[in-house]
C-alpha positions as CSV (number, residue, x, y, z in Angstrom):
1,M,0.3,0.1,-0.1
2,A,2.9,2.4,0.5
3,G,4.6,1.1,-2.2
4,V,1.3,2.4,-4.5
5,L,0.9,5.7,-2.8
6,R,4.3,6.6,-3.1
7,Q,3.9,6.0,-6.8
8,V,0.9,7.9,-6.7
9,L,2.6,10.5,-5.2
10,A,5.6,10.8,-7.7
11,F,3.3,10.6,-10.7
12,A,1.3,13.9,-9.1
13,Y,5.0,15.4,-8.5
14,S,6.2,15.2,-12.1
15,R,3.2,16.6,-13.2
16,K,3.0,19.5,-11.1
17,L,0.1,18.6,-9.3
18,V,1.5,18.5,-5.7
19,P,4.7,21.1,-4.4
20,F,6.3,18.3,-3.3
21,P,8.5,14.9,-4.0
22,P,7.1,11.6,-2.3
23,P,9.5,11.8,0.8
24,Q,12.2,9.3,1.0
25,A,11.8,6.4,3.3
26,R,14.2,7.6,5.9
27,D,12.3,10.8,6.3
28,V,9.4,9.6,7.8
29,G,11.6,6.9,10.5
30,A,10.5,3.8,7.9
31,T,13.9,3.1,7.1
32,L,14.7,-0.9,8.4
33,G,17.8,-2.1,10.4
34,K,17.8,-4.9,12.2
35,G,14.1,-4.6,13.5
36,G,13.7,-1.0,11.9
37,N,15.2,1.9,13.6
38,R,12.2,4.6,14.4
39,R,11.7,5.7,18.3
40,T,8.2,4.4,19.5
41,R,8.3,5.9,23.6
42,T,6.1,7.9,24.0
43,L,6.1,9.2,27.8
44,S,3.0,9.4,29.7
45,T,2.5,12.0,32.0
46,A,3.2,10.8,35.4
47,E,6.6,10.4,33.5
48,L,7.0,14.0,31.9
49,Q,5.9,15.1,35.5
50,Q,9.0,13.3,37.0
51,I,11.4,14.4,34.6
52,L,10.3,17.8,35.0
53,S,10.2,17.7,38.6
54,A,13.9,16.1,39.3
55,L,15.0,19.2,36.7
56,A,13.8,21.8,38.2
57,E,15.5,20.4,41.5
58,R,18.8,19.6,39.3
59,D,19.2,22.4,36.7
60,R,16.9,25.3,36.2
61,A,17.9,25.6,33.2
62,A,18.1,22.3,31.4
63,H,14.0,22.3,33.5
64,A,13.1,25.7,31.2
65,I,13.8,24.4,27.4
66,T,13.1,20.9,28.6
67,L,9.3,22.2,29.3
68,F,9.5,24.6,26.3
69,A,9.6,21.7,24.4
70,A,7.3,19.6,26.5
71,M,4.5,21.9,25.6
72,T,5.5,23.1,22.2
73,G,6.4,19.7,20.2
74,C,9.1,21.8,18.7
75,R,12.6,20.1,17.7
76,F,15.4,20.8,20.2
77,G,17.5,23.4,17.8
78,E,14.4,25.4,17.0
79,A,13.9,26.1,21.0
80,A,17.6,26.2,21.0
81,G,17.9,28.7,18.7
82,L,15.3,30.9,19.9
83,E,15.9,34.4,20.9
84,W,13.9,36.9,22.7
85,K,13.1,39.0,19.7
86,D,11.3,35.8,18.0
87,L,8.5,36.1,21.1
88,D,5.8,38.1,21.4
89,L,4.3,37.2,24.9
90,A,1.5,39.9,24.0
91,V,-0.2,37.6,21.8
92,G,1.2,34.3,23.5
93,E,3.4,33.0,20.1
94,A,6.6,32.0,19.3
95,T,8.7,32.1,15.5
96,F,11.0,29.6,14.8
97,R,13.4,31.2,12.2
98,A,14.9,29.0,9.3
99,T,13.4,25.6,10.5
100,K,13.8,22.5,9.1
101,N,12.6,22.5,6.5
102,G,13.6,26.2,5.4
103,R,10.3,28.3,6.6
104,D,10.0,30.5,9.6
105,R,6.9,28.9,11.3
106,A,4.6,31.1,14.2
107,I,3.3,28.8,16.7
108,P,0.4,29.6,19.2
109,L,1.7,29.3,23.3
110,P,-0.6,27.9,25.7
111,A,-0.7,30.7,28.4
112,P,1.0,28.7,31.5
113,L,4.0,28.7,29.1
114,V,3.1,32.4,28.6
115,S,3.3,33.1,32.0
116,F,6.7,30.9,32.9
117,L,8.8,32.7,29.9
118,L,7.1,36.0,31.5
119,E,9.0,34.6,34.8
120,L,12.1,33.9,32.8
121,R,12.0,37.0,30.9
122,G,11.6,39.1,34.2
123,Q,15.0,37.2,35.6
124,G,17.0,40.1,33.5
125,R,17.4,38.5,30.0
126,L,15.7,40.8,27.4
127,A,17.8,39.7,24.3
128,G,19.6,37.3,22.9
129,H,18.5,33.3,23.0
130,V,16.5,32.8,25.2
131,F,17.6,29.7,26.9
132,M,21.1,29.5,28.0
133,N,23.5,26.6,29.2
134,G,24.8,26.8,33.0
135,A,27.7,28.3,31.4
136,D,25.5,31.3,30.6
137,K,26.1,30.2,27.2
138,P,23.7,29.1,24.1
139,Y,22.8,25.0,23.7
140,T,24.2,23.7,21.2
141,Q,23.7,19.7,21.7
142,P,20.5,18.6,24.6
143,P,21.2,19.3,28.0
144,Q,23.2,16.3,29.9
145,P,21.1,17.0,33.1
146,F,18.3,15.6,31.2
147,R,19.8,12.4,30.3
148,D,21.4,12.0,33.5
149,T,17.7,12.8,35.4
150,V,16.3,10.1,33.0
151,Q,18.9,7.8,33.5
152,D,18.2,8.1,37.5
153,L,14.8,7.4,37.0
154,G,15.3,4.2,35.5
155,L,13.0,5.3,32.7
156,N,15.1,3.5,29.9
157,E,16.2,0.2,32.7
158,N,15.8,-2.7,29.9
159,R,14.3,-0.9,27.3
160,D,15.1,-1.4,23.3
161,K,17.1,1.0,21.8
162,R,14.2,2.2,19.6
163,D,12.4,2.9,23.0
164,R,14.6,5.1,25.0
165,V,13.5,8.2,26.3
166,V,15.9,10.6,24.2
167,F,15.3,14.6,24.5
168,H,13.4,14.0,21.3
169,T,10.9,12.3,22.6
170,L,9.8,15.1,24.2
171,R,8.3,15.9,20.4
172,H,7.6,13.1,19.9
173,S,5.2,12.7,23.1
174,A,3.3,15.9,22.2
175,A,2.9,14.9,18.6
176,T,0.8,12.1,19.9
177,R,-0.9,13.4,22.0
178,L,-2.2,16.3,20.3
179,A,-3.2,14.0,17.7
180,K,-5.1,11.7,19.7
181,G,-6.8,15.4,21.3
182,G,-8.5,15.9,17.9
183,M,-6.3,17.8,16.1
184,S,-6.8,18.2,12.3
185,L,-3.7,16.4,10.6
186,P,-3.2,20.0,8.3
187,D,-2.8,21.6,11.5
188,L,-0.8,19.1,13.1
189,Q,1.4,19.2,10.6
190,A,1.7,23.1,10.3
191,L,2.6,22.8,14.2
192,C,5.7,20.8,14.5
193,G,6.8,21.9,10.5
194,W,6.5,18.7,8.7
195,S,7.2,19.5,4.8
196,S,5.1,16.6,4.0
197,P,1.9,15.6,5.5
198,I,3.1,11.7,5.4
199,M,5.0,12.7,8.4
200,A,1.7,13.3,10.3
201,L,0.0,10.6,9.0
202,R,2.6,8.5,11.4
203,Y,0.2,9.9,14.5
204,A,-2.8,9.1,12.5
205,H,-3.5,5.7,15.1
206,D,-7.1,3.8,15.5
207,D,-8.8,5.2,18.2
208,D,-12.2,3.1,19.3
209,K,-13.6,6.1,20.9
210,T,-13.4,8.4,18.2
211,K,-14.7,6.0,15.6
212,R,-17.5,5.4,18.0
213,K,-18.4,9.0,18.6
214,A,-18.0,9.9,14.8
215,M,-20.7,6.7,14.3
216,D,-23.0,7.9,16.4
217,A,-22.9,11.5,15.2
218,L,-24.1,9.4,11.8
219,A,-26.6,7.5,13.8
220,D,-28.3,11.1,14.7
221,E,-28.1,12.5,11.7
222,L,-29.9,9.5,10.0
223,V,-32.7,9.4,13.6
224,M,-35.5,11.9,13.2
225,P,-37.5,12.0,16.6
226,S,-39.9,9.8,17.5
227,K,-39.2,8.3,13.8
228,V,-35.7,6.1,12.5
229,V,-35.8,6.6,8.9
230,V,-35.0,3.2,7.0
231,L,-31.7,3.0,4.4
232,F,-31.7,-0.1,3.5
233,G,-35.4,-1.7,3.7
234,K,-37.2,-3.6,6.1
């Protein structure tokens, strides 16, 4: 099925019906090594709270960038490169510059995160990078305290390589929650900054509750007060 879809997309691209060529397998996490290499771990709410609580005590700088990534689903590089001039806290919006797909991307910020950023700004830093490491320098790699905290909490014990918590797990977890919360695939694609809709499709898992809700809505449309509309005969 995936092969057929790729052929259709390739044909559409050749006829200039779509703006992007079909993605390569590596672009959508579908390349296969021994058992495949796509990461599968999603943090539970309890696990995420454990990490954030421990980081708040261990390293406030690492806690700040981790919280931001967890609440926005952004890439590490987008959080690390964010500058105060890219934030409009009055509106509640952040703009990531020259992202992985080469475009700027603006996203809305939830109210609790805006409050956190206002508090962070109130500590005196008004220009430059929003998130600085313990040495007061911009982050160039995910914070070591994050990895240390995950290890201390035992979140990766007896886990397969693809199922281990890394900083990117924050993004995967956020996208998963947004999809399960009912966000449309086009909105999810735009929010997360994927150039191909196929990336968003990775999070379109079957959900029995969603399917049942849709079926109930369909039934409501076909059942009139005190009268059932018979569609297929008796």
